[in-house]
ChimeraX commands (.cxc) that place a marker at each C-alpha (Angstrom):
marker #1 position 27.79,17.44,-7.55 radius 0.5
marker #1 position 29.20,14.52,-5.55 radius 0.5
marker #1 position 28.46,11.04,-6.98 radius 0.5
marker #1 position 29.70,8.40,-4.52 radius 0.5
marker #1 position 28.65,5.34,-6.51 radius 0.5
marker #1 position 29.51,6.35,-10.05 radius 0.5
marker #1 position 27.82,3.99,-12.49 radius 0.5
marker #1 position 26.48,1.53,-9.90 radius 0.5
marker #1 position 22.83,0.51,-10.44 radius 0.5
marker #1 position 20.37,2.88,-8.80 radius 0.5
marker #1 position 18.92,1.05,-5.79 radius 0.5
marker #1 position 18.00,1.73,-2.18 radius 0.5
marker #1 position 20.66,0.47,0.20 radius 0.5
marker #1 position 19.80,-1.46,3.40 radius 0.5
marker #1 position 21.81,0.10,6.21 radius 0.5
marker #1 position 20.68,-1.29,9.58 radius 0.5
marker #1 position 22.09,0.62,12.55 radius 0.5
marker #1 position 22.58,-0.64,16.12 radius 0.5
marker #1 position 19.41,0.08,18.12 radius 0.5
marker #1 position 20.41,0.92,21.69 radius 0.5
marker #1 position 16.88,1.21,23.04 radius 0.5
marker #1 position 13.38,0.68,21.64 radius 0.5
marker #1 position 10.26,1.64,23.61 radius 0.5
marker #1 position 6.57,1.29,22.85 radius 0.5
marker #1 position 5.28,4.85,23.34 radius 0.5
marker #1 position 1.68,4.20,22.28 radius 0.5
marker #1 position -0.14,0.95,21.56 radius 0.5
marker #1 position -2.89,1.54,19.03 radius 0.5
marker #1 position -5.73,-0.51,17.63 radius 0.5
marker #1 position -4.09,-0.89,14.23 radius 0.5
marker #1 position -0.48,0.34,14.66 radius 0.5
marker #1 position 1.82,1.52,17.40 radius 0.5
marker #1 position 4.23,4.39,18.01 radius 0.5
marker #1 position 7.81,3.39,18.87 radius 0.5
marker #1 position 10.75,5.47,20.10 radius 0.5
marker #1 position 14.16,4.12,19.10 radius 0.5
marker #1 position 17.59,5.29,20.16 radius 0.5
marker #1 position 20.17,4.23,17.58 radius 0.5
marker #1 position 23.75,4.92,16.55 radius 0.5
marker #1 position 24.44,6.76,13.31 radius 0.5
marker #1 position 27.45,8.80,12.24 radius 0.5
marker #1 position 29.06,8.52,15.66 radius 0.5
marker #1 position 25.99,9.94,17.42 radius 0.5
marker #1 position 23.04,8.59,19.38 radius 0.5
marker #1 position 19.82,9.66,17.68 radius 0.5
marker #1 position 16.25,9.34,19.00 radius 0.5
marker #1 position 13.32,8.96,16.59 radius 0.5
marker #1 position 9.61,8.29,17.08 radius 0.5
marker #1 position 7.81,6.47,14.27 radius 0.5
marker #1 position 4.68,4.53,13.40 radius 0.5
marker #1 position 5.41,0.82,13.81 radius 0.5
marker #1 position 3.17,-0.62,11.11 radius 0.5
marker #1 position 2.46,-4.29,10.28 radius 0.5
marker #1 position 2.63,-3.58,6.53 radius 0.5
marker #1 position -0.12,-3.73,3.94 radius 0.5
marker #1 position -1.11,-4.95,0.51 radius 0.5
marker #1 position -3.17,-3.49,-2.31 radius 0.5
marker #1 position -4.58,-4.91,-5.52 radius 0.5
marker #1 position -4.83,-3.27,-8.92 radius 0.5
marker #1 position -7.46,-5.47,-10.57 radius 0.5
marker #1 position -7.64,-5.12,-14.36 radius 0.5
marker #1 position -10.39,-6.64,-16.44 radius 0.5
marker #1 position -10.20,-7.81,-20.06 radius 0.5
marker #1 position -11.12,-4.27,-21.23 radius 0.5
marker #1 position -8.12,-2.73,-19.41 radius 0.5
marker #1 position -10.33,-1.17,-16.75 radius 0.5
marker #1 position -9.14,-0.89,-13.15 radius 0.5
marker #1 position -11.51,-1.56,-10.26 radius 0.5
marker #1 position -11.60,1.36,-7.83 radius 0.5
marker #1 position -13.37,1.50,-4.51 radius 0.5
marker #1 position -14.57,4.58,-2.69 radius 0.5
marker #1 position -14.75,4.59,1.08 radius 0.5
marker #1 position -14.68,7.01,3.98 radius 0.5
marker #1 position -11.29,7.82,5.53 radius 0.5
marker #1 position -11.68,9.63,8.85 radius 0.5
marker #1 position -8.21,11.27,9.19 radius 0.5
marker #1 position -8.84,13.24,5.99 radius 0.5
marker #1 position -12.67,13.41,6.34 radius 0.5
marker #1 position -13.20,12.23,2.76 radius 0.5
marker #1 position -14.66,9.42,0.73 radius 0.5
marker #1 position -11.72,8.85,-1.55 radius 0.5
marker #1 position -11.12,6.53,-4.47 radius 0.5
marker #1 position -8.55,3.84,-3.81 radius 0.5
marker #1 position -7.64,0.23,-4.56 radius 0.5
marker #1 position -8.80,-2.79,-2.58 radius 0.5
marker #1 position -6.23,-3.02,0.20 radius 0.5
marker #1 position -5.62,-4.19,3.73 radius 0.5
marker #1 position -3.20,-4.81,6.54 radius 0.5
marker #1 position -0.82,-7.70,7.00 radius 0.5
marker #1 position -2.52,-8.41,10.31 radius 0.5
marker #1 position -2.77,-12.22,10.23 radius 0.5
marker #1 position 0.25,-14.00,11.73 radius 0.5
marker #1 position 2.56,-15.53,9.12 radius 0.5
marker #1 position 0.25,-14.68,6.22 radius 0.5
marker #1 position 2.22,-14.16,3.01 radius 0.5
marker #1 position 1.79,-10.86,1.22 radius 0.5
marker #1 position 0.22,-12.46,-1.87 radius 0.5
marker #1 position -2.23,-14.47,0.25 radius 0.5
marker #1 position -3.24,-11.25,2.02 radius 0.5
marker #1 position -3.81,-9.53,-1.34 radius 0.5
marker #1 position -5.98,-12.44,-2.51 radius 0.5
marker #1 position -7.95,-12.31,0.75 radius 0.5
marker #1 position -8.47,-8.54,0.51 radius 0.5
marker #1 position -9.70,-8.75,-3.10 radius 0.5
marker #1 position -12.32,-11.29,-2.04 radius 0.5
marker #1 position -13.31,-9.49,1.16 radius 0.5
marker #1 position -13.58,-5.97,-0.25 radius 0.5
marker #1 position -14.95,-6.52,-3.76 radius 0.5
marker #1 position -16.08,-10.17,-3.94 radius 0.5
marker #1 position -13.57,-11.14,-6.64 radius 0.5
marker #1 position -10.83,-13.67,-7.16 radius 0.5
marker #1 position -8.14,-13.64,-9.83 radius 0.5
marker #1 position -6.41,-16.41,-11.77 radius 0.5
marker #1 position -3.33,-14.34,-12.70 radius 0.5
marker #1 position -1.28,-12.52,-10.04 radius 0.5
marker #1 position 1.98,-10.58,-10.38 radius 0.5
marker #1 position 3.88,-8.10,-8.26 radius 0.5
marker #1 position 3.33,-4.55,-9.52 radius 0.5
marker #1 position 5.26,-2.33,-7.08 radius 0.5
marker #1 position 6.39,-2.18,-3.43 radius 0.5
marker #1 position 7.07,1.03,-1.54 radius 0.5
marker #1 position 7.47,2.63,1.87 radius 0.5
marker #1 position 4.64,5.11,2.43 radius 0.5
marker #1 position 6.44,7.61,4.63 radius 0.5
marker #1 position 9.99,6.45,5.45 radius 0.5
marker #1 position 10.75,9.46,7.64 radius 0.5
marker #1 position 7.95,8.59,10.06 radius 0.5
marker #1 position 6.76,5.02,9.49 radius 0.5
marker #1 position 8.16,1.58,8.68 radius 0.5
marker #1 position 5.05,0.71,6.62 radius 0.5
marker #1 position 5.78,-1.23,3.44 radius 0.5
marker #1 position 3.01,-1.78,0.90 radius 0.5
marker #1 position 3.13,-4.54,-1.71 radius 0.5
marker #1 position 0.82,-3.86,-4.66 radius 0.5
marker #1 position -0.23,-6.75,-6.88 radius 0.5
marker #1 position -1.68,-6.76,-10.38 radius 0.5
marker #1 position -4.63,-9.14,-10.63 radius 0.5
marker #1 position -6.17,-10.39,-13.90 radius 0.5
marker #1 position -8.55,-13.16,-14.88 radius 0.5
marker #1 position -11.22,-11.99,-12.47 radius 0.5
marker #1 position -14.31,-13.94,-11.40 radius 0.5
marker #1 position -16.97,-13.33,-8.78 radius 0.5
marker #1 position -16.85,-14.94,-5.33 radius 0.5
marker #1 position -19.35,-15.20,-2.51 radius 0.5
marker #1 position -20.37,-11.87,-1.01 radius 0.5
marker #1 position -18.70,-10.87,2.26 radius 0.5
marker #1 position -20.44,-9.01,5.06 radius 0.5
marker #1 position -18.79,-5.61,5.46 radius 0.5
marker #1 position -18.73,-3.42,8.56 radius 0.5
marker #1 position -17.63,0.05,9.68 radius 0.5
marker #1 position -16.09,2.13,6.83 radius 0.5
marker #1 position -16.32,-0.84,4.47 radius 0.5
marker #1 position -20.12,-1.14,4.86 radius 0.5
marker #1 position -20.83,1.46,2.17 radius 0.5
marker #1 position -17.93,0.89,-0.24 radius 0.5
marker #1 position -18.77,2.03,-3.77 radius 0.5
marker #1 position -17.21,0.22,-6.75 radius 0.5
marker #1 position -16.33,1.69,-10.12 radius 0.5
marker #1 position -14.61,0.19,-13.16 radius 0.5
marker #1 position -12.49,2.88,-14.82 radius 0.5
marker #1 position -10.34,2.65,-17.96 radius 0.5
marker #1 position -6.70,2.67,-16.87 radius 0.5
marker #1 position -6.00,5.70,-19.08 radius 0.5
marker #1 position -8.83,7.63,-17.39 radius 0.5
marker #1 position -7.39,6.77,-13.96 radius 0.5
marker #1 position -3.93,7.98,-15.10 radius 0.5
marker #1 position -5.45,11.26,-16.28 radius 0.5
marker #1 position -7.32,11.72,-12.98 radius 0.5
marker #1 position -4.06,11.15,-11.07 radius 0.5
marker #1 position -2.08,13.58,-13.24 radius 0.5
marker #1 position -4.87,16.18,-13.03 radius 0.5
marker #1 position -4.76,15.97,-9.22 radius 0.5
marker #1 position -8.33,14.67,-8.88 radius 0.5
marker #1 position -7.20,11.44,-7.16 radius 0.5
marker #1 position -4.80,11.81,-4.23 radius 0.5
marker #1 position -4.61,8.40,-2.59 radius 0.5
marker #1 position -0.88,7.62,-2.75 radius 0.5
marker #1 position -1.31,3.86,-3.17 radius 0.5
marker #1 position -3.74,4.36,-6.04 radius 0.5
marker #1 position -1.49,6.98,-7.66 radius 0.5
marker #1 position 1.67,4.88,-7.51 radius 0.5
marker #1 position -0.08,1.70,-8.67 radius 0.5
marker #1 position -1.94,3.31,-11.57 radius 0.5
marker #1 position 1.20,5.04,-12.82 radius 0.5
marker #1 position 3.24,1.85,-12.44 radius 0.5
marker #1 position 0.64,-0.18,-14.37 radius 0.5
marker #1 position 0.56,2.48,-17.08 radius 0.5
marker #1 position 4.37,2.53,-17.34 radius 0.5
marker #1 position 4.59,-1.28,-17.56 radius 0.5
marker #1 position 2.12,-1.59,-20.45 radius 0.5
marker link #1:1,2 radius 0.2
marker link #1:2,3 radius 0.2
marker link #1:3,4 radius 0.2
marker link #1:4,5 radius 0.2
marker link #1:5,6 radius 0.2
marker link #1:6,7 radius 0.2
marker link #1:7,8 radius 0.2
marker link #1:8,9 radius 0.2
marker link #1:9,10 radius 0.2
marker link #1:10,11 radius 0.2
marker link #1:11,12 radius 0.2
marker link #1:12,13 radius 0.2
marker link #1:13,14 radius 0.2
marker link #1:14,15 radius 0.2
marker link #1:15,16 radius 0.2
marker link #1:16,17 radius 0.2
marker link #1:17,18 radius 0.2
marker link #1:18,19 radius 0.2
marker link #1:19,20 radius 0.2
marker link #1:20,21 radius 0.2
marker link #1:21,22 radius 0.2
marker link #1:22,23 radius 0.2
marker link #1:23,24 radius 0.2
marker link #1:24,25 radius 0.2
marker link #1:25,26 radius 0.2
marker link #1:26,27 radius 0.2
marker link #1:27,28 radius 0.2
marker link #1:28,29 radius 0.2
marker link #1:29,30 radius 0.2
marker link #1:30,31 radius 0.2
marker link #1:31,32 radius 0.2
marker link #1:32,33 radius 0.2
marker link #1:33,34 radius 0.2
marker link #1:34,35 radius 0.2
marker link #1:35,36 radius 0.2
marker link #1:36,37 radius 0.2
marker link #1:37,38 radius 0.2
marker link #1:38,39 radius 0.2
marker link #1:39,40 radius 0.2
marker link #1:40,41 radius 0.2
marker link #1:41,42 radius 0.2
marker link #1:42,43 radius 0.2
marker link #1:43,44 radius 0.2
marker link #1:44,45 radius 0.2
marker link #1:45,46 radius 0.2
marker link #1:46,47 radius 0.2
marker link #1:47,48 radius 0.2
marker link #1:48,49 radius 0.2
marker link #1:49,50 radius 0.2
marker link #1:50,51 radius 0.2
marker link #1:51,52 radius 0.2
marker link #1:52,53 radius 0.2
marker link #1:53,54 radius 0.2
marker link #1:54,55 radius 0.2
marker link #1:55,56 radius 0.2
marker link #1:56,57 radius 0.2
marker link #1:57,58 radius 0.2
marker link #1:58,59 radius 0.2
marker link #1:59,60 radius 0.2
marker link #1:60,61 radius 0.2
marker link #1:61,62 radius 0.2
marker link #1:62,63 radius 0.2
marker link #1:63,64 radius 0.2
marker link #1:64,65 radius 0.2
marker link #1:65,66 radius 0.2
marker link #1:66,67 radius 0.2
marker link #1:67,68 radius 0.2
marker link #1:68,69 radius 0.2
marker link #1:69,70 radius 0.2
marker link #1:70,71 radius 0.2
marker link #1:71,72 radius 0.2
marker link #1:72,73 radius 0.2
marker link #1:73,74 radius 0.2
marker link #1:74,75 radius 0.2
marker link #1:75,76 radius 0.2
marker link #1:76,77 radius 0.2
marker link #1:77,78 radius 0.2
marker link #1:78,79 radius 0.2
marker link #1:79,80 radius 0.2
marker link #1:80,81 radius 0.2
marker link #1:81,82 radius 0.2
marker link #1:82,83 radius 0.2
marker link #1:83,84 radius 0.2
marker link #1:84,85 radius 0.2
marker link #1:85,86 radius 0.2
marker link #1:86,87 radius 0.2
marker link #1:87,88 radius 0.2
marker link #1:88,89 radius 0.2
marker link #1:89,90 radius 0.2
marker link #1:90,91 radius 0.2
marker link #1:91,92 radius 0.2
marker link #1:92,93 radius 0.2
marker link #1:93,94 radius 0.2
marker link #1:94,95 radius 0.2
marker link #1:95,96 radius 0.2
marker link #1:96,97 radius 0.2
marker link #1:97,98 radius 0.2
marker link #1:98,99 radius 0.2
marker link #1:99,100 radius 0.2
marker link #1:100,101 radius 0.2
marker link #1:101,102 radius 0.2
marker link #1:102,103 radius 0.2
marker link #1:103,104 radius 0.2
marker link #1:104,105 radius 0.2
marker link #1:105,106 radius 0.2
marker link #1:106,107 radius 0.2
marker link #1:107,108 radius 0.2
marker link #1:108,109 radius 0.2
marker link #1:109,110 radius 0.2
marker link #1:110,111 radius 0.2
marker link #1:111,112 radius 0.2
marker link #1:112,113 radius 0.2
marker link #1:113,114 radius 0.2
marker link #1:114,115 radius 0.2
marker link #1:115,116 radius 0.2
marker link #1:116,117 radius 0.2
marker link #1:117,118 radius 0.2
marker link #1:118,119 radius 0.2
marker link #1:119,120 radius 0.2
marker link #1:120,121 radius 0.2
marker link #1:121,122 radius 0.2
marker link #1:122,123 radius 0.2
marker link #1:123,124 radius 0.2
marker link #1:124,125 radius 0.2
marker link #1:125,126 radius 0.2
marker link #1:126,127 radius 0.2
marker link #1:127,128 radius 0.2
marker link #1:128,129 radius 0.2
marker link #1:129,130 radius 0.2
marker link #1:130,131 radius 0.2
marker link #1:131,132 radius 0.2
marker link #1:132,133 radius 0.2
marker link #1:133,134 radius 0.2
marker link #1:134,135 radius 0.2
marker link #1:135,136 radius 0.2
marker link #1:136,137 radius 0.2
marker link #1:137,138 radius 0.2
marker link #1:138,139 radius 0.2
marker link #1:139,140 radius 0.2
marker link #1:140,141 radius 0.2
marker link #1:141,142 radius 0.2
marker link #1:142,143 radius 0.2
marker link #1:143,144 radius 0.2
marker link #1:144,145 radius 0.2
marker link #1:145,146 radius 0.2
marker link #1:146,147 radius 0.2
marker link #1:147,148 radius 0.2
marker link #1:148,149 radius 0.2
marker link #1:149,150 radius 0.2
marker link #1:150,151 radius 0.2
marker link #1:151,152 radius 0.2
marker link #1:152,153 radius 0.2
marker link #1:153,154 radius 0.2
marker link #1:154,155 radius 0.2
marker link #1:155,156 radius 0.2
marker link #1:156,157 radius 0.2
marker link #1:157,158 radius 0.2
marker link #1:158,159 radius 0.2
marker link #1:159,160 radius 0.2
marker link #1:160,161 radius 0.2
marker link #1:161,162 radius 0.2
marker link #1:162,163 radius 0.2
marker link #1:163,164 radius 0.2
marker link #1:164,165 radius 0.2
marker link #1:165,166 radius 0.2
marker link #1:166,167 radius 0.2
marker link #1:167,168 radius 0.2
marker link #1:168,169 radius 0.2
marker link #1:169,170 radius 0.2
marker link #1:170,171 radius 0.2
marker link #1:171,172 radius 0.2
marker link #1:172,173 radius 0.2
marker link #1:173,174 radius 0.2
marker link #1:174,175 radius 0.2
marker link #1:175,176 radius 0.2
marker link #1:176,177 radius 0.2
marker link #1:177,178 radius 0.2
marker link #1:178,179 radius 0.2
marker link #1:179,180 radius 0.2
marker link #1:180,181 radius 0.2
marker link #1:181,182 radius 0.2
marker link #1:182,183 radius 0.2
marker link #1:183,184 radius 0.2
marker link #1:184,185 radius 0.2
marker link #1:185,186 radius 0.2
marker link #1:186,187 radius 0.2
marker link #1:187,188 radius 0.2
marker link #1:188,189 radius 0.2
marker link #1:189,190 radius 0.2
view
């Protein structure tokens, strides 16, 4: 097998290519569809992709090592699935951590004293530029209650031991990718 980098550290490699043309194909309520023509390997290539503002999620752990999960309806998959408090980077110039703090308060009426980066990942790099930053939040206290609308109006909350969440992920009972990646990352970092 060919190994171009030998013993170099394993890391993704930024490789921006010249974009010859970029068109907005569809302007959506939350994200858009773009069509780019770019140069790669001596060829012009055309790709359509979801142009996403990015997002954040919060894995909130209490003093008993329980993770706070929320359950809400997700129309594209017609399910109420378990996931982490999360949201879009849809406020101009808002830092990722500030967005995570805002989402924790808005979705589950909590604030945290201790914040750290848990994991960042691209959700579907072949079809979207979405990057999600997941934060670990500890030292939790209640905040004022937010008014919730649409799919968030009937969010259910559940505190689950981290080990139970890991088992549910590995058994295939939880399939939200953000939840899966964050729970496994938190488990691995213990």
